[in-house]
N, C-alpha and C positions, 0 to 999 in steps of 0.2 A: 522695276520688276512687274508692275501692273501692266505696262505696255507689252511685255513679253506674253503675259496671259491673254491679252486682247488679241495679239497676233495669232497665238496658238488657237484660240477659240474661233477666230475667223477662218483659219486653215481647216480646222476640223469640220466646221459647218459646210464649207465648200466641198470637202471630200465626201461627207456623208450625204450630200445632195446628189452625188454621182452613184447611180445604181450599181455600177461595176465595183465600186468600193465595198458595198454591202455584200455583193456576190463573192468577190475574191477574198474578202477579209473575214467573212463570217459564215456564209452558206456553203460555198464550194469546199472548204477544208473538211467540214463534217461529212458532206455527201461523199467525197472521194475517199476519205478514210474508211467509211463504212463499206463502200464498194470493194476496195482493195482488201480489207480485212475479211469480207465474205468470200472473196476469191481465194484467199489463202487459209480459210478456216479448216479445210481438210488436212492441212499440214501441221496443225497444232496437236492432233492426236492421230494414232495409226491403228487401224483395225481392218482385217481382211478375212474373207471366207476361204477356207482350204478344204481339200478332200483327201482322204486316205484310201488308196486302192490296195487292199490287203490280199495279195495273191499267195501269201505264204501260209497264214493261219497258225504259225508257231508261237511259242511263248515270247520270243523277243519282238515279234511283230505286234503282239498284243501289248507288250510293255511300251513300245513306241507310240502306239495309238493312245494308250492311257496317259502317256507323258504330254502329248500335245493337247489333250483334252483336259489336262489338270488345271488346278486353280492358278498356277503361276502364269499360264498363258491365256487364260480365259478373257482377259481384257484386250488381248491382241488378236486372237484367232477364234473363229467360229467354224466348227466342223460341219461340213455338208456331206450327207450320205450319197454315194454314187454306186452304180452297179459294176463299173469296170473302168479300164483306162480310156476306152472310146468315149464314154459319157463324160469323163473328166476333161478330155481334150475338147469336147463339144462345148462344155460350160466355160472353159477358158477362152475359146474363140468368141463366145457370145458376151464375154465380160462379166459373167456371173460368178466366176472364181478368180481369186488372186493367184493361187498356186495349188498344186496337187503333189502328194507324195505317193510314189509307187514302190511297194515292198514286194520284190519278186519272189517267186516260188523258190524255196530252199534258203531264204534269207536267214532264218534262225539256225538251221543246221550248219550253214557255212560259217556263221559267226561263232557257234559253239565249237566247231571243229578247228578253229584257229585261222580261218581265211576271212579276208575283209568282206563284209556283207554290204553290197552297194544299195543305197537308197536313191532312187531316181526322183528328181524334183522337176516337175513340169511347171512352166510359168508362161505368161503372156508378155509380149512387147508393150502392151498397154499398162502393165502393172509391174514395172521393174523393181520397185521397192518391195512389193509382196514377194517377188521371186528371191530377192536378196535375203529377206528375213527367213523365208522357208529354207534356203540353202544353209543359212547359219544354224538353224535349229537342227537340221539333219546332220550337219558336220559336228555339232556339239554332242549329239547323241552317240554318233559313231566314235568320237574321241573318248567319251566316257566309257563306252563299251570296250574299246581297245585298252584303256587304262585298267579296267577291272580284270580283263583277261590276262594282261601282263602281270598284274599284282598276284594273281592266283598262280601263274607259272613260276614266278620268282620265289614265292613262298613255298611252293611244292618242291622246287629244286633245292631250297635251303633246308629241307627236311621237316617242314611244318606238317602237323597232322592234317590230313585232307578233309576232316569232318565237316566243318562249317566254312571252309574257305570261300566258296562261291557266294554264300549269303553275306559274309563279312566284307568281301570285295564289293558287292553290290551296294553296300552302305557307304562306301568311300566316295569322295567327290574330288574332282580335279583341283589342284591348289590355286589355279588362276581361273576365276569365274567372274562373270558380270552379275553383281548382286544389287538389286534396286534398293536404295536407301534414301531417306529424305535429305535434301541438300540445305534445308533451312531457308529456302528462297521460294518466292511465289512464281507461279507459271506465267510466262509472258504470252499474252493473247495477241491475235492479229490487230485488233483495234487498240490494244495497249501500246503497240509499236507504231502503227500507221496513223493513229490519231495525232501524236506529236509530230511525226514525220510530215504529214500533209499540212498540219497547222503551221509548221515552220516554213514549208515551201510557199504556201500562199501568203504567209506573213511577209516574206521577202518581196512581194510585189509592191509593198509600200515604198521600196527604194525608187521604183520607176514613177510612182505617183508623186513623191516628193520632188524628185529632180525635174520632172516635166512641169510640175506646178511652178517651180522657181522660174524656169525659162518663159513660161506663158505669162507670168506676172511681169517679168522684165520686158517682154515684147509689148504687152498691153499698157505699160507705163505705171502699173500698180506700185512697183517697188520705188519708182521715182517719186510718186505722190507721198508714199510713206516716208521717204527719205527727207522730204522738205518739212515734214511735220516735226514737232518737238519730241522726237523719238530717237534714242541712240541706236546706231547700227547694231550694237551688241544685243539690244533687246529684240531686234528683228530676228537675228540669228537664233537667239535662245527660244523665241516663240515658235519659229518654224521647226527647230529641233524637238521642242516639247510636243508639238502636234504629231510629228512622226513617231515619237516615243509612245505617246498615248494610244495612237491608232494601232501600232504594232502590238503593244502589250494587251490591248483590249481584244484584238483579233485572236491571239493565241490563248488568252485566258478564256474566251468564250468557247473555243474548241475544247479546252480542258473541262469546263463545266458541263457542256452538253454531252460529250462522250462519257464523262464520269457518271453523270446522273441517269442518263437514258440508255447507255449501252454498256455499262459496267466496266469501263476502262479504268485501270488503276494508275494514277499519276504519282502518288506519293504524298508526303507531308506538304500541306499548302505553303508553308513558309519557304521550304526548300524549292518547291516548284516555282514560287513567285520570284525567288532569287535568280533562277535560270532564265525565266521569262524576261525579267528586267535587264539582265545582261544581254540577251538577244535583242531586245528593243533598243538598247543603247548602240548595239552593233548596226542596227538599221540606220540610226542617225549618222554614224561614222561613214557607212557605205554610201548613203545619200549625198553627203558632202563630197565624198570622193568622186562620185559620178558627175556632180556639178562642176568639180574642178577640172575634169577631163573634157566634158562635152562642151560644145559651143552653141547648141540649139536643143529644142525639145525633142526633135527626131533623133539626134545623136544620143541624147540622154536616155531615150527609150531603148535604143539598140544596145548601148553599153550596159544599161541595167539588166536587160534580158540575158546578155552574155554572162554577167556576173552571177545572176540568180541561178541559171541552169548549170553553170560551172560548179557553183557551190553545192547545189543539191545532188548533182551526179557524183561528185567526189565524196560528199558527206554521208551518203547512204540513205537518202530520203525515199528512193524508189525501190531499193532492195534491202533485205535484212543484212546489215553490214556484218553481223556476227558470223554469217556463213560465207562471207566473201574471202578471197585470198588474202594472205598476210600483207602484201604490199598495198592492197586497197584499204585495209583497216588502218594502216599507217598513214596513208594519204588522207583518210577521213579526219584524222586528228590535226590536220593543217587547216581545217575549216571550223567556224564557230558552230554551225549546225551539226557537224559530226560530234563535237564535244557535248552539245546539248542533247543529242539523241543518246549518247552514252550515259549522261546524267539521268535522263528520263527512264531509260531502260533499267539502270541500277535501282532507281526509286521504285519502279513498278515491280521489280524483283524482290522487294522487301528491304533494301539497304536503307540505312539511316540518313539523316539530313547531312551528316558530315561528308557523304559521298559526293555532294555537289560542289564542295570547296574547290577541288582541282579543276573541274570543268568550268566553273564560273571564272576562276583566275585565268584559264586559257582563253576563254571568250573575251575577257577584258584585255588580255595581252594582244589578241588579234585586233581588237578595236584600237588599241594604242598604236600598233604598227600602221594601220590604215590612216589614223589621224596624222601621224608624222608625214606619211606620203602625201596626204591631202594638203598639209601646210606647205610642203615643198612645191607642190604644183601651183598653189595659189600665189606664192611668191614669184614664180616664173611667169605666171599670167599677168601679174600686176606690173612687171617691168616694161 
């Protein structure tokens, strides 16, 4: 077993002498994770500026203005004062407004008289989300207004005294509403997702390093010299596997430490995170052996490793938030070890307990087992 540690130490020293190993394994994951998270930072929260063009001046127009300026929407909307529709359109064209509500003259009178009072929503093609939110607010106000008017009409037709019907109807709320309530989970930030995603992506480059190193040593005669030494072939394989495991685990662990300490990324309980990282590092060993079994030279190993790496990260959701992807993409992600790992890290960052990683770790190990069986079959065919 000491020979295996000697081989592992030799491989790690060789790898760490290569600057690309430091860049791809430790520096690039943190840098790219921060760049991507900054690019998506605006998507974590939503806030926009809106304007209200009140051409009506009636009671319902005032009620609508008070509604969107109320405490329930203050975290989403900021009201900008405008003099009219022309100024609102100009601000929309300049990008200074997300949307504008136009309450036409006669809006209140038409609504009280039983006719639908239209609220015009102006939006910009540059702010589609702001326009969608504004339309939703306008539609919900009109729906509540129609429900109040209908309840008054039904009560009056049934013979109810007309005394306080309007006031009582105004206090009613639609039976189906979106009500914000705590979900018992933490908010997932951009760096909280793309830290693990980019860390796993660059961690996978260890597959190419390990496979290329094997063929280079075989071409240079290093493996032959080790073979004639009093070292068992099993010790050589264990040593090389251990070097790949340590390098991959150290790479992703360093990303977790740096993004957690300096950028506030939440990874979850250390033991649970460590279990996922260890399972992924073991997968690196299995995939490296698989590439060696397929390839016949260092160039072939480099090409095959690249195909495997980018295939896994594209399917697993390392470049896009997989939770917002179509259903079939989310299912495909669960065929990859990185897809399961991202699911585990996302659950942990959201406040889930350590037991949430049991299924992902088992799935990653199952993937490694399947790859190992395929590798064994390929080695037997090569040796014939």
